[in-house]
N, C-alpha and C positions, 0 to 999 in steps of 0.2 A: 304277935311280933310286928313292930312298926316298919313302915317303909322308910328307907334313908333317901331313896330316889324314886320319883315318878316323872316319866316323860309322857306328855299327853297331846295326842293329835299331831305329832311332829311330821311335817312334809317339807321336803327340800327338793328344789328343782335346779338342774343344770340346763344349759341351751339344748333343747330337744330331747331331754331326758328327765323324768320324774324318778329321782333316786330313792326318796322315801315318800310314802303315801299314807298319811294319817296314822302313823305308828304310835302305839301305846306300850309302855313297858315300866314295870314296877320292880325295884330291888329292895329287899328287906334287910334290916340291920343284921350284920354278921352272917350273911349268906353268900355263897358262891353262885352266882347266876350266869348261866352258859348262854351265849348268843350264837346260833348256828344258822347256816344258809349257804347256798352255793355262792361262788365268786360273783360279785356283781348284785348280790341280793340287798345290799344297803347296810351291812353290819358296820364296817369301818366308818362310813358316812354318818351313821347314827352316832357313833361314839365321838366323831370329830364335832358333831353338834353339841354334844354333852360337854365336852372339854373346852369348848370356846375356839377350837380351830376354825370352825365355821361360826362367826359371831351372831348374837342376837340381832335380827333384822334381816339376815340372809336366809331365814327359814321360818315357817309358820308353826305355831304350837307353843306349849309351855313346858318348862323345866322346873320341877319342885324338888328341892334338896334340903333335907333336915327340916321339913315343914314349912319352907319359905319358897316362893317363886324366885328364881334366879335368872338373871340376864347377863350372860358372860359376853364381854367384848373382846376377850382373848384368852389364851391359855393360861396366863398369869393369874387371871381372876378365879379360875377353877382351882388351880394349884393352892391358892391361899386358903381355900375351904377344904383342902385334903383330898381333892380329886386328882389323882395322878394317873396319866395314860402312858402306856408303852406302845408305841406304834410299831406296825410290822415292818415299816421302813426304818432302818437304823438312823438315829440322830446323833451320831458321835463325830468327833473331830479326829480324824485319823492321825494327825501329827502331834496330838496331845497325849499324855500318859493316861493310864487307867485311872489313877487318882484325880488327875486334872478334869477328865471327862465327867467323873462321878460328881464332883463339887463344882462344876462349872455353873456359875450364876448363883451358887450356894456355898461360896468359899468359907473355909474354916479360918477365921482371922482373930487376932488379938490386937486391940488398938489399931485396927485398920491394916495390919500386917498379916499376910497369910502365914498360918502356923503349919509349917511343913510336917512336923512331927505328929501333930494332931490329925492332919489330913491322912498321913500314911497309916496311923493307927486305926482310924475309923474306916479307912478303904479296906485294910486287912480283915476287919470284923465283918464288913459287908460282903466281901469276896468269899469268906468262909461260909456265910449264910447261903449263897448261891452256888457254892461248890466249885469255885473257880480257883485253881491253884497257880496264880501268876503274882509276880511282884508288882507293887502299885506303880513303880515307875516305867513299866514296859509301855512302849507306844502302842496305841490301839491299831495302827496300820499293820503291825506285825502279828495280829491275832486273826484266826480264822473267823468266818461269819458266825459259827456257833458260839465261840467265846465272846464275840462282840455282843451277841444278844444277851449273854449273862451279865456283861458290863452294864448294858441298858437296865436290866432288871435291878442290879445293885444301885444304879443311880436313882431309880424310882424309890427304892427302899430307904435311901438317905433323907427323904422328905417325910414330913408328918402326914402319912397317908390315912385316910379314913375309907375312901373308895377307890380301889385299885383296879384299872382297866388294863387288860392284857390282850393285845391283838396278835393272835398266832404266836405266843411266847415260846413254844416248844418246837416251832416249825423246823428249825435248824439243829435241834438237839436229838441225841440218840435216846433210847428208851430209858437207860439208867439215869441220865441227867434230866429227862422229862419227869420221871418218878420223883427225883429229889425236888424239882420245882413244884409239882403238884402237892407234895407233902408240905412244902413251905406255905403254900396257899391254905392248906388245912389248918396249919399252925396260926396263921393270920386269923383265920375264922374263929379259932378258940380264943384269940385276943379281942374279938369284936370287930374286926376289920372286914368290911364287905368287899367283894370282888366281882367284876364282870369278865368272864373269860370267853374270847372268841377263839374257836379252834375247829379244825376240820378233823381232828383226830377224835372220833366218836368214843373210842375206848376211854380216853382221857375224860371226856365229858361225863361218861357213866360213872367213873371212879369218884369224882369230887363234887359234881353239881348238885345243888339243893332244888334248883329250878332251871328250866330251859325254855328260852323263847326262840321260836323258829321263824325266820324271815324268808320270804320268796317274793322276788320281783318288786322289791321295795316296800312290801306290806308284811305285817305281823300275821302269821297263819294261826299260831296257837302258842300258849304258854303251858308248860308241863310241870307239875309239882312232883319231883322225884321222892319227897318224903311221904306222900300219901298214895302214890301209884306206881306201878311198875312200868318203867319206860324202856322199851327195847330199841336197839340200833335201827331196825327195820322201820319202826314207827317214825323215828327221827328222820330217816332217809326219805320216807314217803312224804313227809311234810316239806322237806327241803326241796325235793326235785319234782314233786307232784306225781310221782309214779313209783312202783316198787322196783327194787333191784335184786333179783334172785341170786345174782352172782356178783361178787365184789371184783373178781378178775375175769377177764374174757377167756373162754376156752380156746385152746389151740393145739393142733397136732403138729409138733416139730418135724421139720424135714431137714435134718442136719447132714451137712456134706463134709468135704475135706477140710483140713486146717487152712485157714485163710491168713490168720494174724498170729504172730509169735513175738513174745518179748523175752530176751535172755539176759540174765545177770544185770538187771537194771538197777542202778544205784544213783541217789542224789543226796547232796548235802544242804544244810540250811542256807539261805541266801545271805544271812548276816553272820552267822556263827559257822565258819568253815570247817570247824572240827565236829560239828554235830551232824551225823548221818540220819536223814529223815526217811530214806527209801533204801532198803538193804537187800541187794541181789535178788530182785524180784524176777521170777519166771512165771510166764502166763501165756496161754493160747486160746484162740477162739476159732470155732469152725464156722463154715458157711451155714447161715440160717439159724445160728445159735444165739441165745440170750444168756450171757454170762454176768453174774453178779459179784460184787465185792462187799462183803459184810465186815463190820468192825466198829469199835467204839470211837467216840470223838478223840481226835489226836492219834489214831491208828497210822496215819499216813496215806489214806486213800486218796484224797484230793491232791496232796502233794504229789503222789505218784502220777496221777492223770495229768496234772498240769505240766510236770517235768517231761512227760511223754509227749505232750502236745506242743511241739515246737520249743521245748525247754523254757516254758512260760514261768516255771518256778525253780528255784535252786541254783546250785553251782556245783562244779566238779561232777557233772553228770556223765555216766558211762553206761554201757550196755549196747545191745543190738536189738533192732526192730526189723521183723520181716513181714512182708505182705504178698501173698500169692507165691511163696517160695523163694522170693528174692529180697535181699536186704534193701531197706529204704532209708533215706535221709530225713530225719524229723528235727533237724538242728534249729530250725526256724518255724514260726507258725505258718508262713507261706508255703514252705516246703512240705510241712505235714499235710496241709490241705491239699496241695497239688498232688501228693502221693496217696490221697484217699483216706486220710484221717480227719474226723471232726470231733469237736468237744463242745458239749452244751454244759456250760458252767453252773455251779450250785447257786451263784449269785447273779441271777439274770439281770437285775436292775443296774449293776455296776458294770459287769463285763459282758453280758449277753446281748444287750440292746442299747441302741442310741435312743433314749427315752424322748428326747425332744424331736425326734424324727417321726414320720408317719410310718404306717405298717408297710407301705409299698417300698420305702427305701431300706427298711430293716430286712425284708425278705430277700432282697437281691444283694445285700451287703457282701456276703461271703463268696459270691460268685458273679461279680460285675462283668466279667468277660461274656457271661451267658446272655446279657442283655445289651451288649455294645457292638458297635460297627466301627472299625478303624479308631478304636480307643474313645469313641464317643458313645455315651449311653443313649440307646434308642428308648425314649420315654414311653412310647406307645407299647413296645414290647415289654418293658419293665411293668407297666400298668396291667398288662395281660397276664404276666406271670403272677403278679401279686394277687389279682383277682382270682386266679386259678387255685392258689394256695388257701386264699381266704375261703373258697368254697369247699375244697377238699378237706381242710383242717377244721372247718366249722368254727372260724374265728368270728366271734359275735362283736360286730361293729357297724356303724352306719354305712362306712366305706373304707377303702384301703387308704384314705387320706387322713384318717384319724390318727393323732399322735399315740405312740404306744404307752406313754406315761398315763394316759387316761383309760387304758384297759384294765380288766381284772387280772388277777394273777394267773389264772388258768389260761386266759387268752394271750397274755404276754408270753407264757411258756409255748403256746402253739406257734407264736410268731418265731421264737427262738428255733424251734424244731423246723419250721418251714424254711428258715435261713439256711440251715444245714442240709435239709433234704434237697434244696435246690442246687446245692454244691454237688450233689450225688456222690457221697463218700461210700467207701467200701466198709469202713468201721466207724461206728458212731459211739462215742463215749458220753454217757448220760450221768451227769453228777447231780444227785438228788433231783430228778426230773419232775417229781410231783410235790415238792416242798411248797407248803402254803396254799395248796390247791384243794378245792372241795371234792367230795366223793363222786359227784357227777362228771366233773372235769377229769379227775384222775381216770376214770373208765375210758374217756375218749383218748387220753394220752396213751393208756395201755394198748388200745386198739391200734394206735399209730405204730407204737413199738412192735406189736406182733406183725403188722403188715410189713414193716422193714425186714424182720426176720424171715418172714414167708418170701420176700423178694430175694432172698439169698445174701443179704447183708449180715455183718457180725455186729452184735450190740454188747457194749460193756456197761453195765448199769451198777452205779454206786447209790446206795441208799441206806439211811439210818433206820428205816422201818423194816424190821425182819419179816414181818408178814408179806410185805410187798415183794421182797426178794423171793420168798418162798412161793409166792403166788405166781410170779412172772418168769423166774429164771430156770434154765435147763441145767445150769451147773453154777455152783457158788464157791468162790474163794474167800477165805477168811484171813483178814489182815490184822496184825497187832504190832505195835512199835515198830512200824516201817517194814515188817517182813510178811510174806505169805506164810501162814502157819497151818493151813488146812485147805483141802479141795473136796467138795461134796457134791455128789450127783443129786438132782432134784428128788429122786425117789428116797434117798437116805437123809436128806437134809431136814433139820428141825431147828427151832430156837434154842432148845436145850443143847444140841450137838454144837451149835455155833458158839454159845456162851461157854460150854465146856472146853472147847479148843482155845478160846481166848484166856480163860483162867488158867488152864494148864500151861499155856506158853508163858504166862506171867510169872509162873513160879520158877522157871528155868534160871 
């Protein structure tokens, strides 16, 4: 089998950091080649070199594609040859429709005039391929992050692709939608299309990969051929982190106290379609020291519930009661929710969780500025001390707290988000997809932080599309479907089968 791609001796340096160090990788015709490694290992950087985001001359080494050396000056050059990359950071225009986004720069036109009927027809075909049941004229801004990811994939499929690069394509998808995407990659493989898959979900890698290259600290550790050898997840993890990980989830002995948080008859309607109820009479409680999970498929209403609860950040006609410590509290604005001890770490940390252009120091103190202020003036030395303290406690990997958060890896960005809310000292912390797009080593560190919060007597509400994560971390799990809580399971009785059975059963009603 011939190689469609060879990258030889790729070295890429940023100021003070060698992101890639003499990396070699070869991808064969019609194979799915997985690229794995911890956050910051160099995976995305390597793919940006390949696709021309980092142009020739900004790195050293050679790219050979279809038997010829290539020197891409930009992403348009690589796309002309059929190299299509889907970045982890979404590249959609929020106020354009799905159809307009998919064919942006590749408009379907007749005699120079955009053919709207053809555009819609092709959009429907592509959406069907990725399993997205939305009308082509829906604005992207009205879609959740998971559905936006599917639009990105449809956009890539609209081009004549020979080598498809997917950077964490299933990070925001539930298991059902992830499986559909992986099966799509397998169908592409049958058609002779090669793929490079970057993913932290090792079960996905094991399912579809023909070969796996492991990166660590900017270098290629090894390449594994899954067709000729048995490759275990433990082997991959050992290569990624340089050590064994006997337990995927840290052990914990729960010390659960009295009920601290209660939500009663909570309802919310769609922000644009006032007759569509997206959260339906939800009742929920959390006890001190308890980690409570919410399971459900995409579109179940989990994020909508959390956002409507946190200062009515989502929806309209919101009703219901919220109690903390036995007293009803006002959560009608974000400021009041925070003041009353509620914090919400969003699933979309880049858009809503961080100010990417600001440094770690300013992001850490953002939710509790009064904690570093005197007479309404920020004490910069106190702010610096707080940021350095959280950088050390949370093991945020950066040269200093003056590093801009946009330049941090996903795992370290998430630690900054958590630091921001921990500094605000909430009683209840709502975590929406807290480990999305984070490698297995960084996940473990996030899990340890969550456990420490529970051990300190806080209440944690954890939303995750990864059922094994909920089962491994939570003391109790609610199951949500179509905006309603349909089941409640203790950790001792919970299983993926029972969760899915509850969802399927409620769907038949």
